[in-house]
N, C-alpha and C positions, 0 to 999 in steps of 0.2 A: 326278522323284519316283522313289524307289527301291522296288522290290517288297519285301513283307514277308519273303519267303524270303531275299532277298539281305541284308536287314537282320539277320536271324537269323544268317546266315553271318558277317557282319561282326562282330557281337557275340561270336560264338564265337572268331573269329580274334583279336579284341582281348583277350579273356580268356586265350587261349592265349599271346599275346605277354606279357601281364602276369605270368602264372604263370612262364613261362620266364625273363623278365627278373628275376623275384623270386628265382631260384636263384643269381644271380650273386654275391650277398653271401656265401652259404654256401660256394660254390666258391672265391671269392677269399680268404676268411678263411684257409682251409687253406694257401694259398700265401703270404700275407702273414705268417702266424705262422711259416712255415718260412724266412723271410728275403727273400721277394720284395718289391719296392716295388709299391705299388698301380698305378703308371703302367706298370710292366713287365708286370703281369698284364693290364692293359687292352690294351696294344699287342699282346701275344700273342693275346689274345681276338679282337680285330677283324682282326688280320693273318691269322691262320689261317682265320677265317671267310670273309674275302675270297677266299682261295685255294680253299676248299671250294666256294664259290658261283660261282667263275669258270667252271666247266664248265656248270652250269645256265644261267648268264647268257649264255654264248656260244651255247648251244642255243636260248635264247629269242630271240636276236637274229639267228639264221641268216637270211640273205637280207635283213636289215633293219639293216645296220650303219650306215646313215645316221642312225638314231635315236640311236646312241651319240654320233656327232659333233654332232648337233643339240642334245643335252642335256648336253654336257660341263660347261657352266656350272652346271646344276642338280645334277649329280653332285658337282662340286667344292664347291658350297655345302653339300650334304648331308654330305659328308665332313668339311668344315672346321667347320661349325656344329653339325650334329646329332650327329656322332660325336666329332670331335676336341675342339672347343671345349667342348661340354657336359661331357665327362668330365674334361678338363684343368682347367676352371674349378671343377668340383665337388671334385676332389682338392686343389686349392689352397685352396678354401673350408674344407675340414676341417682344414687346417693352423692356422686361426685360430678356428674355431667348433666347437662340439659337432656330431657327425654328424647328430643329429636336426634341429638348427637349419639346417644346410646343406641337408639333404633338403627341409625345408619351403620354403626359399628357391628351390631348384631347381624344385619343383612349383608355384611361382607361375607357371611357364610355362603352366599350364593357363588361368590368368586372362589371360595375354598372348594366348593363342589366341583367346579370346572377344573381346578388344579388337581384335585384328587382323582377325577376320572382320567386326566391326562397321565398322571404318574403311575396309577395302578392298572389302568385298562388301555393305555396307549391312545386315548381319544383326544388327540391334540386339537385345541380349539382353532377353528378356521375363521376366515375374515368375518363372515356373517355373525358368528357367535361372539367374536370380539366386539363388533359393532353393536350387537344387541346388548352386551354387557355394559358398554359405555352408556348407551341410551337409557337402559333401565336404571343404572346407578345415578345418572344425572337426574332422571325423573324422580327417583327416590329423594334426592337432595331437595328438589323443588317441592315435592309433596310435603316433606317434613318442615319446609319453610325455615331452613337453617340459616343462621347468621354467622359470619366468620370472624366476629370481633372478639369473642371470648377465648382465653387460653384454656387448653384442655389439661385436666388433672391426670397425670400419668397413671395413677392407681385406677381411676375410672376407666381409662383407655384399656388397661389390662383386663378389667372385668368385662368390658364390652367385647374384647376379642375372645374372651372365654365364652361369652354368649354366642358369638359367631361360630365357634367350634361346635357348640351344642346344636345350633341350627343346621350346620352342615351334616352333623351326625344324624339328625332327624331325616333328612332327605336321602342320605346314603343308605342308612339302615332300613328305611321304609321301602327302598327300591329292591331290596333283596328278597323278592317274592318267588324265586325259582326253587326254594327248598321246602315248600309245602306248609309252612306255618301260616295259619289263617290270619287275616288282618285283625279280626276282633281279638284274637288271642294275643297278638303282639301289642295292640293298643291297650287292652285291659291289664296285661302283665306289666307292661312298661310304665303305665300310669300308676299302678300300685307301688312299684319300686320307686318311682319319682315322688309320690306322696310320702312314702316312708322316709325317703332321704330328706325331704323338706321338713318333715316333723322332727326328725332326728337333729337337724341343724337348728331348728327352733328350740328344742329342749336343751341343746348344748349352749344356747345363747348367742349363736352365730347370726341367726336371723330372728327378727321380732315376730312373734305370733300372738296377736290379740284380736278379739272380735266383739261386736255388740249385737244384741238380738232384739232391736226395736224396729219400728217402721223406717223405711229409707225413701229417699227421693229418686225416682227413676223417670226421666223424661218429663219432669214437671208434675208427676203424680206421686202421692204417698202410697207406697205398697209395702207388703210384708217383706222382711229380709229374705225369706225363702224364694221370692220371685227372681231377684238377680242371681241367687245361688243356683236356682234351676236353670236359668239362662246360661250361666258360666259352665255348668257341668254337662247339661244335655246338648245345648246348641254349640257352645264354644269349645267343647272338649269331645264329647261322644261323636257328634256328627263330623266335626272338623278333623279329628285325628283319624277316624276310620276312613273318611273320604280322602284325606291326604295320603294315607298309606296305600289305598287302592290306586290313587292317581300315580304315585311314584312307581308302583309295580307295573303300570301300563306304559307310562311315558319315560321312565328312567329317572335317575336322580337329577341329572342336569336340567332337563326341560321342566320337570315338575318344580324345581327350585326357582326357576325364573317365573313361572306362573304364580308361585307363592308370593312374589313381590307385589302382586296386586292386592294383597291383604292390607297394606298400608293405605292404598287408594280407597278400598272399601271401608276401612276404619274411618277415614275422613268423611266419606259420604254418609255413613251410618250416624256418626256424630252430628252431621248436619241435619239429618232427618229426625233423630230422636232428641238431641240436645239443642238444636237450633244454632249450631256452630257452623256458620256459612263458610265454605271453602273459598279461597281467593282465586283469582284468575291464574296466578302463578302455580298454585296447587293443581288446578285443572290441567294446565299445560304439562305439569309433571306427570299426572296420571296418563295423559296421552303418550308421553315418552316411555313410560313403563310398558304400556300396551304395545307400542312400536318395538321395544326391545324384545318382549316375549315373542312377537310375530317374527322378528328376524331370527331368533334362536330356533323357533319352530320351522321356519323355512330352511334353515341349515340342516335340521334333522331330516326333513323330507328329501333334500338333495343328497344327504349321506345315504339314506335308505335306497334311493334310486341307483346311486353309484355302486352300492354293495350288491344290489340285485343284478346289475349288468355285469359287474366285474368283482366277484367275491374275493375277499382278502385271502391271498395265498398262504399267509401265516396267521391263522386265527389265534387270538389271545388265549392263554391258558386259563382254565377255570379257577 
């Protein structure tokens, strides 16, 4: 059972991760409009972030290098699934689907987390979690301002579901903090693997990798191309991944994944503040539903903790 203070820290880290992840679209748009491919922007984002975190990762592992060797498989899975596959699948999905539909498919990963925790840990979702899931997903539909008139390309749907698996892997693998691997080491190693995978796919011709190196337009101002690159790598990668891993280790995979849904809401608000893209009343309503869904899941977690404290499970799950 987690102390309330720790839970508060976890929620703060999860919201920080969501806010900083939400800036990625605004930074990336300035690069894409200047001629960058989305994949090149992502590879630069996670590659630079991996280098920035290499020092803190080495410091956190001093005298404990055996942890790195022991968790090479976990780091590889995190990089390939949670970083490389999630983003590669998403960017392939938007080749065939509207961005909003692709995002909705990706965030089905939150439902996959609930199913994974049920199947592997016996954490059957109760009524409040189910209600929170429905409210949060409905809110996501409203925030993305989806329309139901277009037919969906099945190839794009498969790519979107691949992104959902990657997102679910991010929360599940991030939550495995009981084995001693520091967050900085998991983030740095995973992003290095993810960047290498994206570059390999680019060199193989599967993903387009091209960039320009002139001034770009960011929020109505002409800035050096390194400015959005710094924002993508330092804010939308270093801070967001480390905070997200820390949040998942405190809150667990399920609750942290629901809080992560607020990323879409924050992305809309940031686009409003920086790019002047005013959110609609429907999108604001969707944001409230996402918050309500997160609150319901959190309430269910608190009730579960109280029941466990009063009446411990006579048959604890195997590690």
